[in-house]
Backbone as CSV, one residue per row, in Angstrom:
resi,resn,N_x,N_y,N_z,CA_x,CA_y,CA_z,C_x,C_y,C_z
1,ILE,21.441,18.188,19.784,20.702,17.665,18.638,20.968,18.557,17.436
2,LEU,21.303,17.970,16.318,21.548,18.754,15.119,20.262,19.398,14.653
3,ILE,20.387,20.633,14.144,19.189,21.361,13.731,18.470,20.666,12.590
4,SER,19.248,19.963,11.689,18.601,19.277,10.574,17.710,18.152,11.066
5,SER,18.176,17.409,12.074,17.371,16.307,12.598,16.169,16.814,13.368
6,THR,16.334,17.923,14.095,15.200,18.461,14.847,14.153,19.026,13.913
7,LEU,14.582,19.651,12.831,13.615,20.185,11.877,12.888,19.062,11.160
8,THR,13.621,17.972,10.867,12.973,16.813,10.257,11.899,16.263,11.186
9,LEU,12.217,16.178,12.498,11.231,15.714,13.475,10.035,16.641,13.515
10,PHE,10.287,17.943,13.418,9.204,18.933,13.450,8.227,18.707,12.304
11,PHE,8.757,18.569,11.087,7.863,18.411,9.949,7.237,17.023,9.901
12,PHE,7.932,16.002,10.428,7.315,14.686,10.513,6.111,14.725,11.442
13,ASN,6.279,15.357,12.604,5.159,15.493,13.537,4.052,16.340,12.947
14,LEU,4.442,17.377,12.180,3.442,18.223,11.538,2.603,17.420,10.560
15,LEU,3.248,16.543,9.791,2.511,15.700,8.860,1.551,14.789,9.606
16,CYS,1.997,14.244,10.728,1.121,13.368,11.515,-0.106,14.123,11.983
17,ILE,0.076,15.346,12.451,-1.042,16.134,12.949,-1.983,16.496,11.815
18,LEU,-1.415,16.895,10.670,-2.251,17.416,9.596,-2.963,16.322,8.816
19,PHE,-2.363,15.144,8.697,-2.897,14.179,7.760,-3.408,12.882,8.392
20,ILE,-2.932,12.531,9.557,-3.329,11.253,10.140,-4.483,11.421,11.110
21,VAL,-4.347,12.328,12.062,-5.400,12.558,13.046,-6.238,13.719,12.554
22,ASP,-7.420,13.433,12.057,-8.151,14.456,11.326,-9.648,14.269,11.502
23,THR,-10.360,15.369,11.682,-11.814,15.343,11.681,-12.314,16.575,10.966
24,GLU,-13.447,16.483,10.322,-13.972,17.601,9.544,-14.713,18.610,10.399
25,ASP,-14.975,18.294,11.676,-15.833,19.153,12.482,-15.064,20.224,13.251
26,ILE,-13.889,19.876,13.779,-13.065,20.879,14.451,-12.344,21.674,13.374
27,SER,-12.423,22.992,13.429,-11.915,23.778,12.308,-11.132,24.994,12.767
28,HIS,-10.173,25.392,11.913,-9.440,26.639,12.036,-9.706,27.430,10.763
29,PRO,-9.852,28.752,10.844,-10.118,29.549,9.645,-9.017,29.454,8.605
30,SER,-7.754,29.367,9.010,-6.645,29.337,8.061,-5.503,28.523,8.642
31,PRO,-4.787,27.729,7.797,-3.672,26.936,8.319,-2.393,27.745,8.501
32,LEU,-2.341,28.972,7.988,-1.150,29.812,8.088,-1.508,31.154,8.698
33,LEU,-0.698,31.600,9.645,-0.918,32.897,10.280,0.408,33.648,10.314
34,HIS,0.460,34.776,9.598,1.667,35.594,9.541,1.559,36.735,10.551
35,ALA,2.650,37.005,11.245,2.693,38.114,12.200,4.138,38.557,12.367
36,HIS,4.316,39.727,12.961,5.643,40.236,13.267,5.930,40.042,14.754
37,LEU,7.196,39.945,15.075,7.578,39.833,16.478,7.016,41.011,17.260
38,GLY,6.428,40.724,18.412,5.815,41.764,19.225,4.336,41.952,18.980
39,ASP,3.805,41.349,17.900,2.374,41.460,17.619,1.562,40.628,18.607
40,ASN,0.272,40.943,18.685,-0.686,40.114,19.411,-1.469,39.293,18.394
41,VAL,-1.585,37.995,18.606,-2.264,37.126,17.649,-3.358,36.327,18.347
42,ILE,-4.339,35.920,17.559,-5.435,35.082,18.046,-5.497,33.835,17.181
43,LEU,-5.353,32.667,17.791,-5.480,31.390,17.101,-6.883,30.861,17.377
44,GLN,-7.679,30.753,16.324,-9.086,30.404,16.500,-9.312,28.904,16.361
45,CYS,-10.235,28.394,17.161,-10.621,26.983,17.099,-12.120,26.868,17.347
46,PHE,-12.803,26.165,16.451,-14.238,25.912,16.588,-14.452,24.402,16.674
47,TYR,-15.319,23.967,17.589,-15.492,22.538,17.807,-16.980,22.196,17.896
48,PRO,-17.346,20.928,17.610,-18.751,20.512,17.659,-19.213,20.258,19.088
49,ASP,-20.502,20.143,19.271,-21.097,20.000,20.602,-20.709,18.688,21.274
50,ARG,-20.355,17.666,20.492,-20.062,16.358,21.085,-18.746,16.340,21.868
51,ASN,-17.880,17.324,21.648,-16.601,17.372,22.358,-16.772,18.042,23.714
52,SER,-16.363,17.342,24.768,-16.514,17.886,26.121,-15.232,18.555,26.619
53,TYR,-14.080,17.946,26.325,-12.789,18.530,26.689,-12.104,19.053,25.422
54,ILE,-11.627,20.285,25.465,-10.944,20.889,24.327,-9.538,21.278,24.768
55,SER,-8.553,21.039,23.902,-7.162,21.310,24.260,-6.426,22.007,23.122
56,TRP,-5.448,22.824,23.498,-4.502,23.423,22.554,-3.128,22.796,22.769
57,TYR,-2.461,22.426,21.662,-1.118,21.871,21.713,-0.172,22.733,20.881
58,LYS,1.071,22.794,21.320,2.112,23.501,20.579,3.142,22.492,20.089
59,LEU,3.455,22.558,18.788,4.444,21.663,18.193,5.599,22.521,17.689
60,ALA,6.702,22.545,18.435,7.846,23.394,18.111,9.002,22.550,17.601
61,VAL,9.991,23.224,17.014,11.146,22.548,16.435,11.913,21.784,17.510
62,GLY,12.145,20.482,17.261,12.976,19.676,18.146,12.366,19.344,19.481
63,GLN,11.072,19.564,19.650,10.420,19.303,20.929,9.216,18.396,20.736
64,LYS,8.850,17.707,21.800,7.625,16.929,21.776,6.431,17.883,21.826
65,PRO,5.269,17.433,21.365,4.080,18.295,21.465,3.850,18.727,22.909
66,GLN,3.602,20.012,23.109,3.388,20.565,24.444,1.914,20.914,24.631
67,LEU,1.355,20.500,25.761,-0.020,20.845,26.097,-0.046,22.278,26.616
68,VAL,-0.785,23.140,25.931,-0.837,24.555,26.298,-1.972,24.817,27.274
69,SER,-3.200,24.475,26.863,-4.367,24.784,27.690,-5.483,23.792,27.414
70,THR,-6.305,23.540,28.422,-7.467,22.666,28.282,-8.675,23.333,28.931
71,ILE,-9.840,22.909,28.479,-11.074,23.425,29.061,-12.118,22.318,29.058
72,TYR,-12.880,22.237,30.138,-14.034,21.348,30.228,-15.253,22.236,30.034
73,LYS,-15.950,22.034,28.935,-16.942,23.023,28.512,-18.094,23.196,29.503
74,TYR,-18.318,22.214,30.394,-19.445,22.317,31.309,-19.142,23.160,32.549
75,ASP,-17.852,23.430,32.818,-17.557,24.334,33.935,-16.937,25.643,33.446
76,GLY,-16.487,25.668,32.183,-16.037,26.914,31.574,-14.706,27.438,32.045
77,GLY,-14.025,26.719,32.927,-12.747,27.206,33.435,-11.570,26.592,32.705
78,ALA,-10.804,27.411,31.995,-9.644,26.926,31.256,-8.432,26.816,32.166
79,GLN,-7.595,25.821,31.910,-6.368,25.624,32.667,-5.177,25.658,31.717
80,PHE,-4.072,26.233,32.191,-2.827,26.230,31.430,-1.858,25.240,32.060
81,HIS,-0.942,24.725,31.249,-0.059,23.654,31.698,1.402,23.995,31.419
82,THR,2.286,23.281,32.119,3.751,23.388,31.994,4.191,24.851,31.978
83,GLU,5.012,25.215,31.005,5.584,26.563,30.975,4.559,27.649,30.689
84,PHE,3.376,27.274,30.230,2.338,28.256,29.905,1.483,28.623,31.117
85,LYS,1.651,27.876,32.206,0.789,28.062,33.372,0.938,29.441,33.994
86,ASP,2.151,29.935,34.061,2.400,31.234,34.688,2.882,32.264,33.671
87,ASN,2.522,32.062,32.418,2.942,32.986,31.366,1.771,33.898,31.014
88,PRO,1.828,35.175,31.404,0.688,36.070,31.155,0.472,36.395,29.681
89,ARG,1.423,36.031,28.825,1.247,36.310,27.396,0.229,35.373,26.755
90,PHE,-0.055,34.252,27.412,-0.990,33.266,26.870,-2.310,33.329,27.633
91,THR,-3.382,33.613,26.918,-4.727,33.626,27.492,-5.669,32.932,26.515
92,VAL,-6.883,32.642,26.960,-7.865,31.993,26.095,-9.185,32.744,26.143
93,GLN,-9.953,32.559,25.098,-11.315,33.085,25.013,-12.212,31.916,24.641
94,SER,-13.196,31.621,25.468,-14.036,30.450,25.230,-15.507,30.823,25.270
95,GLY,-16.293,30.005,24.618,-17.734,30.190,24.578,-18.375,28.974,23.953
96,ASN,-19.615,29.098,23.555,-20.347,27.978,22.976,-19.770,27.610,21.609
97,GLY,-18.996,26.525,21.566,-18.466,26.031,20.301,-17.146,26.625,19.870
98,PHE,-16.495,27.443,20.694,-15.186,27.974,20.298,-14.251,28.047,21.500
99,PHE,-12.960,27.935,21.208,-11.911,27.978,22.229,-10.672,28.590,21.582
100,HIS,-10.535,29.921,21.675,-9.486,30.654,20.977,-8.296,30.894,21.906
101,LEU,-7.103,30.768,21.338,-5.864,30.990,22.082,-5.278,32.345,21.697
102,HIS,-5.032,33.199,22.693,-4.452,34.524,22.472,-2.984,34.510,22.904
103,ILE,-2.118,35.042,22.052,-0.699,35.199,22.389,-0.354,36.670,22.208
104,SER,0.082,37.311,23.271,0.437,38.729,23.202,1.951,38.896,23.158
105,ASN,2.389,39.998,22.542,3.822,40.315,22.453,4.629,39.095,21.998
106,THR,4.324,38.604,20.813,4.928,37.370,20.310,6.453,37.425,20.329
107,GLN,7.051,36.277,20.678,8.498,36.109,20.759,8.949,35.066,19.737
108,PRO,10.257,35.028,19.403,10.739,34.027,18.437,10.368,32.599,18.817
109,SER,10.333,32.295,20.110,10.003,30.940,20.554,8.542,30.574,20.305
110,ASP,7.704,31.548,19.987,6.290,31.270,19.718,6.070,30.723,18.312
111,SER,7.073,30.835,17.447,6.946,30.331,16.080,6.862,28.813,16.115
112,ALA,5.711,28.266,15.753,5.471,26.829,15.855,4.136,26.513,15.189
113,THR,3.752,25.245,15.257,2.429,24.818,14.810,1.554,24.595,16.038
114,TYR,0.362,25.174,16.030,-0.577,25.047,17.147,-1.787,24.252,16.671
115,VAL,-2.156,23.260,17.458,-3.236,22.356,17.073,-4.290,22.314,18.167
116,CYS,-5.545,22.400,17.760,-6.672,22.325,18.678,-7.327,20.956,18.539
117,GLY,-7.604,20.309,19.659,-8.222,18.993,19.626,-9.332,18.875,20.647
118,GLY,-10.279,17.981,20.372,-11.391,17.754,21.281,-11.569,16.277,21.559
119,ILE,-12.006,15.934,22.768,-12.209,14.541,23.151,-13.658,14.151,22.906
120,ASN,-13.830,13.047,22.189,-15.152,12.495,21.906,-15.108,11.000,22.193
121,VAL,-15.764,10.570,23.265,-15.789,9.158,23.676,-14.363,8.620,23.781
122,ASN,-13.529,9.303,24.542,-12.149,8.897,24.808,-11.261,8.886,23.566
123,VAL,-11.696,9.531,22.517,-10.886,9.655,21.302,-10.593,11.131,21.069
124,MET,-9.308,11.464,20.925,-8.931,12.848,20.662,-9.033,13.123,19.165
125,GLU,-9.816,14.133,18.808,-10.018,14.502,17.414,-9.292,15.817,17.129
126,PHE,-8.562,15.842,16.018,-7.856,17.041,15.613,-8.340,17.476,14.241
127,LYS,-8.108,18.738,13.933,-8.384,19.246,12.599,-7.277,20.208,12.206
128,ASN,-6.504,19.809,11.199,-5.455,20.675,10.662,-4.506,21.158,11.751
129,GLY,-4.097,22.376,11.671,-3.165,23.003,12.589,-2.884,24.391,12.067
130,ILE,-2.501,25.293,12.946,-2.178,26.657,12.540,-0.671,26.842,12.646
131,ILE,-0.030,27.147,11.538,1.398,27.428,11.528,1.576,28.920,11.766
132,LEU,2.129,29.273,12.910,2.373,30.675,13.249,3.744,31.076,12.719
133,ILE,3.764,31.959,11.734,4.989,32.418,11.090,5.292,33.824,11.581
134,LEU,6.389,33.972,12.297,6.770,35.263,12.860,7.962,35.831,12.105
135,LYS,7.894,37.101,11.798,8.958,37.772,11.058,9.618,38.818,11.948
136,GLY,10.945,38.794,11.974,11.694,39.771,12.746,12.401,40.751,11.832
137,SER,13.060,41.726,12.420,13.738,42.753,11.637,15.168,42.365,11.283
138,SER,15.816,41.527,12.112,17.218,41.205,11.884,17.415,40.005,10.971
139,LYS,16.439,39.118,10.918,16.546,37.934,10.075,15.296,37.848,9.214
140,THR,15.482,37.854,7.915,14.329,37.851,7.024,14.513,36.828,5.917
141,VAL,13.387,36.338,5.396,13.370,35.448,4.243,12.501,36.103,3.185
142,VAL,13.044,36.275,1.986,12.352,37.005,0.926,11.983,36.055,-0.199
143,GLN,10.719,36.103,-0.638,10.245,35.336,-1.782,9.449,36.258,-2.692
144,GLN,9.471,35.960,-4.004,8.812,36.809,-4.988,7.781,36.007,-5.778
145,PRO,6.667,36.644,-6.228,5.659,35.952,-7.036,6.193,35.608,-8.421
146,VAL,5.643,34.543,-9.020,6.079,34.068,-10.333,4.854,33.747,-11.168
147,SER,4.905,34.074,-12.466,3.818,33.757,-13.390,4.395,33.007,-14.584
148,GLU,3.865,31.802,-14.863,4.357,30.976,-15.956,3.187,30.342,-16.691
149,SER,3.509,29.572,-17.754,2.506,28.869,-18.547,2.741,27.368,-18.442
150,PRO,1.692,26.546,-18.697,1.857,25.091,-18.655,2.952,24.626,-19.597
151,GLY,3.732,23.653,-19.154,4.835,23.135,-19.950,6.147,23.847,-19.718
152,ASP,6.103,25.020,-19.119,7.327,25.772,-18.849,8.074,25.178,-17.656
153,SER,9.295,25.654,-17.471,10.087,25.322,-16.290,10.393,26.603,-15.535
154,VAL,10.491,26.498,-14.230,10.742,27.676,-13.411,11.547,27.254,-12.183
155,THR,12.334,28.158,-11.677,13.075,27.927,-10.443,12.600,28.923,-9.396
156,LEU,11.951,28.417,-8.368,11.518,29.267,-7.265,12.701,29.475,-6.326
157,ASN,12.822,30.652,-5.809,13.939,30.898,-4.901,13.491,31.627,-3.652
158,CYS,14.246,31.432,-2.602,14.009,32.121,-1.352,15.349,32.595,-0.827
159,THR,15.412,33.867,-0.495,16.647,34.505,-0.036,16.537,34.797,1.455
160,ILE,17.533,34.372,2.200,17.529,34.592,3.645,18.668,35.536,4.018
161,HIS,18.352,36.516,4.833,19.345,37.444,5.371,19.457,37.154,6.866
162,THR,20.587,36.639,7.286,20.729,36.201,8.671,22.167,36.359,9.131
163,GLU,22.403,36.033,10.390,23.751,36.075,10.929,24.558,34.887,10.418
164,THR,25.856,35.089,10.312,26.745,34.006,9.918,26.938,33.062,11.097
165,CYS,26.729,31.761,10.853,26.910,30.783,11.919,27.418,29.485,11.320
166,ALA,28.003,28.651,12.158,28.558,27.388,11.690,27.446,26.424,11.308
167,GLY,27.777,25.523,10.375,26.813,24.516,9.957,26.003,24.938,8.752
168,GLU,25.454,23.931,8.070,24.643,24.194,6.890,23.222,24.586,7.285
169,HIS,22.578,25.299,6.377,21.166,25.606,6.565,20.336,24.428,6.059
170,SER,19.291,24.103,6.775,18.345,23.085,6.324,17.125,23.796,5.761
171,VAL,16.698,23.374,4.572,15.633,24.079,3.864,14.480,23.134,3.578
172,TYR,13.268,23.592,3.859,12.054,22.836,3.575,11.102,23.740,2.808
173,TRP,10.419,23.156,1.851,9.398,23.872,1.087,8.055,23.189,1.302
174,PHE,6.995,23.966,1.365,5.660,23.374,1.343,4.732,24.261,0.528
175,ARG,3.761,23.609,-0.098,2.878,24.266,-1.060,1.453,24.296,-0.536
176,HIS,0.797,25.451,-0.702,-0.605,25.609,-0.329,-1.377,25.995,-1.580
177,GLY,-2.115,25.027,-2.148,-2.870,25.277,-3.362,-4.163,26.017,-3.085
178,SER,-4.669,26.692,-4.103,-5.917,27.435,-3.971,-7.066,26.484,-3.671
179,GLY,-7.836,26.787,-2.636,-8.976,25.958,-2.269,-8.621,24.769,-1.400
180,GLU,-7.334,24.537,-1.142,-6.929,23.427,-0.295,-6.932,23.861,1.170
181,SER,-7.353,22.960,2.044,-7.464,23.313,3.460,-6.138,23.221,4.190
182,ARG,-5.160,22.553,3.616,-3.888,22.397,4.304,-2.736,22.359,3.299
183,PRO,-1.554,22.775,3.720,-0.409,22.774,2.811,0.176,21.391,2.643
184,GLY,0.716,21.125,1.449,1.446,19.891,1.209,2.937,20.171,1.329
185,ILE,3.660,19.313,2.017,5.057,19.581,2.326,5.976,18.934,1.295
186,ILE,6.954,19.712,0.800,7.967,19.233,-0.130,9.301,19.322,0.590
187,TYR,10.045,18.237,0.630,11.301,18.220,1.385,12.487,18.408,0.447
188,THR,13.269,19.439,0.652,14.494,19.655,-0.109,15.586,20.039,0.872
189,HIS,16.556,19.164,1.045,17.585,19.394,2.075,18.973,19.252,1.463
190,GLY,19.886,20.119,1.862,21.276,19.997,1.448,21.511,20.325,-0.011
191,ASP,20.887,21.381,-0.517,21.072,21.791,-1.906,22.434,22.466,-2.044
192,ARG,23.402,21.768,-2.652,24.757,22.312,-2.743,24.874,23.465,-3.733
193,SER,23.852,23.706,-4.542,23.904,24.801,-5.507,23.558,26.143,-4.869
194,ASP,23.107,26.111,-3.614,22.760,27.358,-2.934,24.013,28.189,-2.688
195,GLN,23.864,29.479,-2.780,25.006,30.379,-2.634,24.797,31.300,-1.441
196,CYS,25.845,31.465,-0.657,25.820,32.383,0.477,26.920,33.418,0.299
197,GLU,26.585,34.664,0.535,27.549,35.747,0.433,27.500,36.579,1.705
198,LYS,28.678,36.878,2.243,28.754,37.714,3.431,28.502,39.171,3.070
199,SER,28.016,39.909,4.040,27.753,41.325,3.832,29.051,42.057,3.499
200,PRO,29.013,42.979,2.498,30.230,43.715,2.129,30.680,44.706,3.192
201,GLU,29.821,45.005,4.164,30.190,45.948,5.210,31.232,45.336,6.142
202,ALA,32.258,46.093,6.434,33.353,45.610,7.273,32.847,45.267,8.673
203,GLY,33.199,44.063,9.123,32.830,43.643,10.462,31.398,43.199,10.625
204,SER,30.618,43.178,9.541,29.214,42.783,9.644,29.106,41.268,9.785
205,PRO,28.290,40.769,10.741,28.149,39.323,10.931,27.062,38.703,10.057
206,THR,26.454,39.476,9.175,25.320,38.983,8.394,25.765,38.412,7.053
207,GLN,24.886,37.581,6.488,25.110,37.005,5.173,23.770,36.809,4.480
208,SER,23.829,36.644,3.167,22.631,36.380,2.366,22.807,35.046,1.659
209,CYS,21.801,34.188,1.746,21.836,32.875,1.101,20.594,32.713,0.232
210,VAL,20.781,32.089,-0.931,19.681,31.864,-1.863,19.441,30.365,-1.985
211,TYR,18.189,29.942,-1.837,17.815,28.537,-1.935,16.831,28.367,-3.083
212,ASN,17.061,27.344,-3.910,16.292,27.163,-5.136,15.434,25.906,-5.088
213,LEU,14.274,25.993,-5.715,13.390,24.841,-5.897,13.001,24.781,-7.369
214,PRO,13.650,23.919,-8.178,13.322,23.836,-9.607,12.006,23.100,-9.837
215,LYS,11.207,23.624,-10.751,9.947,22.983,-11.157,9.957,22.880,-12.677
216,ARG,9.785,21.674,-13.198,9.846,21.454,-14.637,8.504,20.965,-15.167
217,ASN,8.261,21.283,-16.436,7.037,20.847,-17.120,5.808,21.160,-16.275
218,LEU,5.598,22.433,-16.015,4.515,22.874,-15.140,3.149,22.485,-15.685
219,SER,2.235,22.177,-14.786,0.839,21.934,-15.131,-0.027,22.842,-14.269
220,LEU,-1.309,22.903,-14.586,-2.214,23.765,-13.833,-2.275,23.378,-12.358
221,SER,-2.036,22.099,-12.062,-2.097,21.646,-10.671,-0.917,22.137,-9.838
222,ASP,0.112,22.680,-10.492,1.266,23.199,-9.756,1.022,24.593,-9.194
223,ALA,-0.073,25.229,-9.581,-0.353,26.584,-9.098,-0.573,26.576,-7.590
224,GLY,-0.183,27.638,-6.950,-0.356,27.762,-5.509,0.717,28.655,-4.917
225,THR,0.763,28.703,-3.606,1.765,29.494,-2.902,2.779,28.554,-2.261
226,TYR,4.040,28.766,-2.582,5.125,27.936,-2.078,5.863,28.692,-0.967
227,TYR,5.939,28.053,0.203,6.622,28.657,1.340,7.919,27.894,1.615
228,CYS,8.964,28.632,1.937,10.202,27.980,2.346,10.386,28.171,3.846
229,ALA,10.930,27.155,4.478,11.267,27.216,5.901,12.748,26.900,6.023
230,VAL,13.504,27.801,6.618,14.954,27.670,6.697,15.382,27.571,8.156
231,ALA,16.102,26.506,8.494,16.657,26.348,9.837,18.059,26.926,9.834
232,SER,18.271,27.969,10.614,19.550,28.666,10.625,19.863,29.154,12.030
233,CYS,21.091,28.927,12.468,21.555,29.433,13.766,20.635,29.006,14.909
234,GLY,20.127,27.775,14.844,19.334,27.242,15.939,17.876,27.617,15.949
235,GLU,17.374,28.272,14.911,15.953,28.602,14.854,15.440,28.425,13.436
236,ILE,14.120,28.421,13.287,13.499,28.233,11.988,12.876,29.544,11.526
237,LEU,13.112,29.875,10.250,12.572,31.096,9.659,11.667,30.719,8.501
238,PHE,10.520,31.394,8.400,9.568,31.133,7.334,9.567,32.286,6.345
239,GLY,9.456,31.946,5.059,9.333,32.973,4.036,7.903,33.460,3.930
240,ASN,7.734,34.586,3.223,6.390,35.137,3.062,5.619,34.464,1.940
241,GLY,6.257,33.556,1.211,5.569,32.783,0.189,5.820,33.277,-1.221
242,THR,5.952,32.334,-2.149,6.046,32.626,-3.574,4.766,32.148,-4.235
243,LYS,3.987,33.064,-4.779,2.751,32.691,-5.451,3.054,32.352,-6.902
244,LEU,2.790,31.102,-7.275,3.030,30.631,-8.632,1.709,30.587,-9.383
245,ASP,1.554,31.475,-10.356,0.361,31.513,-11.197,0.647,30.779,-12.497
246,ILE,-0.226,29.862,-12.871,-0.111,29.148,-14.140,-1.164,29.711,-15.075
247,LYS,-0.720,30.446,-16.078,-1.648,31.084,-17.010,-1.669,30.318,-18.320
248,ASP,-2.863,29.861,-18.703,-3.008,29.131,-19.952,-3.425,30.081,-21.054
249,SER,-3.327,29.591,-22.313,-3.662,30.414,-23.476,-4.803,29.780,-24.257
250,LEU,-5.683,30.608,-24.776,-6.748,30.172,-25.671,-6.313,30.427,-27.112
251,HIS,-6.486,29.421,-27.977,-6.148,29.579,-29.384,-7.432,29.477,-30.197
252,TYR,-7.676,30.434,-31.045,-8.897,30.479,-31.829,-8.586,30.186,-33.296
253,VAL,-9.428,29.347,-33.912,-9.298,29.036,-35.332,-10.637,29.300,-35.989
254,ALA,-10.654,30.095,-37.038,-11.894,30.429,-37.736,-11.960,29.653,-39.043
255,LEU,-13.061,28.946,-39.252,-13.272,28.202,-40.484,-14.457,28.797,-41.225
256,ASN,-14.283,29.067,-42.514,-15.362,29.587,-43.345,-15.982,28.444,-44.137
257,LEU,-17.259,28.199,-43.894,-17.988,27.153,-44.608,-19.017,27.835,-45.492
258,SER,-18.826,27.772,-46.804,-19.706,28.509,-47.719,-20.465,27.557,-48.629
259,ASN,-21.703,27.984,-49.022,-22.544,27.240,-49.966,-22.696,25.784,-49.548
260,LYS,-23.029,25.585,-48.288,-23.160,24.229,-47.769,-24.572,23.729,-48.016
261,LYS,-24.709,22.577,-48.761,-26.015,22.039,-49.108,-26.228,20.706,-48.419
262,ASN,-27.479,20.422,-48.114,-27.845,19.162,-47.479,-28.701,18.380,-48.459
263,ARG,-28.183,17.212,-48.910,-28.888,16.436,-49.923,-30.165,15.819,-49.405
264,PHE,-30.298,15.613,-48.081,-31.473,14.944,-47.542,-32.573,15.927,-47.186
265,ARG,-32.308,17.188,-47.266,-33.330,18.174,-46.984,-33.503,19.054,-48.204
266,ARG,-34.516,19.862,-48.142,-34.741,20.739,-49.276,-33.594,21.715,-49.435
267,GLN,-33.422,22.140,-50.644,-32.335,23.058,-50.929,-32.516,24.344,-50.144
268,ARG,-31.399,24.781,-49.537,-31.407,26.065,-48.865,-30.688,27.090,-49.726
269,SER,-31.017,28.293,-49.488,-30.326,29.343,-50.228,-28.880,29.379,-49.800
270,ASN,-28.043,29.802,-50.739,-26.622,29.876,-50.422,-26.409,30.757,-49.193
271,MET,-25.576,30.263,-48.305,-25.309,31.006,-47.087,-23.861,30.768,-46.668
272,GLU,-23.354,31.680,-45.900,-21.984,31.567,-45.405,-22.029,31.449,-43.885
273,GLU,-21.374,30.421,-43.390,-21.342,30.186,-41.959,-19.913,30.322,-41.453
274,GLU,-19.785,30.847,-40.294,-18.474,30.956,-39.655,-18.526,30.255,-38.306
275,THR,-17.610,29.312,-38.124,-17.537,28.568,-36.877,-16.209,28.865,-36.205
276,VAL,-16.264,29.148,-34.901,-15.058,29.465,-34.153,-14.804,28.348,-33.150
277,TYR,-13.598,27.816,-33.195,-13.206,26.762,-32.276,-12.172,27.318,-31.299
278,SER,-12.276,26.884,-30.060,-11.273,27.291,-29.076,-10.704,26.054,-28.416
279,GLY,-9.461,26.135,-28.045,-8.812,25.008,-27.392,-7.827,25.485,-26.366
280,ILE,-7.518,24.616,-25.462,-6.547,24.929,-24.420,-5.226,24.271,-24.776
281,ARG,-4.147,25.055,-24.784,-2.826,24.505,-25.053,-2.360,23.699,-23.852
282,GLN,-2.013,22.465,-24.060,-1.562,21.585,-22.973,-0.043,21.650,-22.836
């Protein structure tokens, strides 16, 4: 399977999980979780009392959703399934209203979207999903913060340092706005303007590639953190995010109104008034 098609399937399934099957009661503290390879992570899930069966699912690149673990809250015993059944790196912590998934000594294959769901009257309810972003030492994606004003244009970029391999890189961007519970996905694939340069060191198998996302006529609604996801050499790499700040300007105009008289009221003594107006530049 081509990596571009598998990554497309991954993000299509991610959209289905995040936007179609949704309930406000099952919750995760954050839709994004950053960690380094080898770290121990905790994926938190809180559910309402009406859910009797709670499950964790893993959605990885090019694969169908995998059932990780389930629990029946009235007996308290969690079960693991498929490849997770005999994997000591995966454990759970459960109690009244929560079912947390623990992953120890994280590996590259753990990078995926994890979704917690609960059964209510034979209907599976989901809420968002946690995107686990793992960073390694040999392959990195670098993004930098940007500050602009409304009406400006900007090009966001993400630089990947990875091994040289055959085939094009597939690039996806998604945006997480301030106060939003989930990221919105922007699809940009096959940007021919991207540049890749091999390492100048003799015999080095590494290269650096730059991927661009142009944004024109910025508005305040464009503010947020933009993440790039790059499929390279059979795996997906996530950037640390580009924070785009949209800073507006206040313009002040002072008007001097002197000796202002009102014909319908009694004469007032001469006075000088100063009025200050402020406006937002659009």
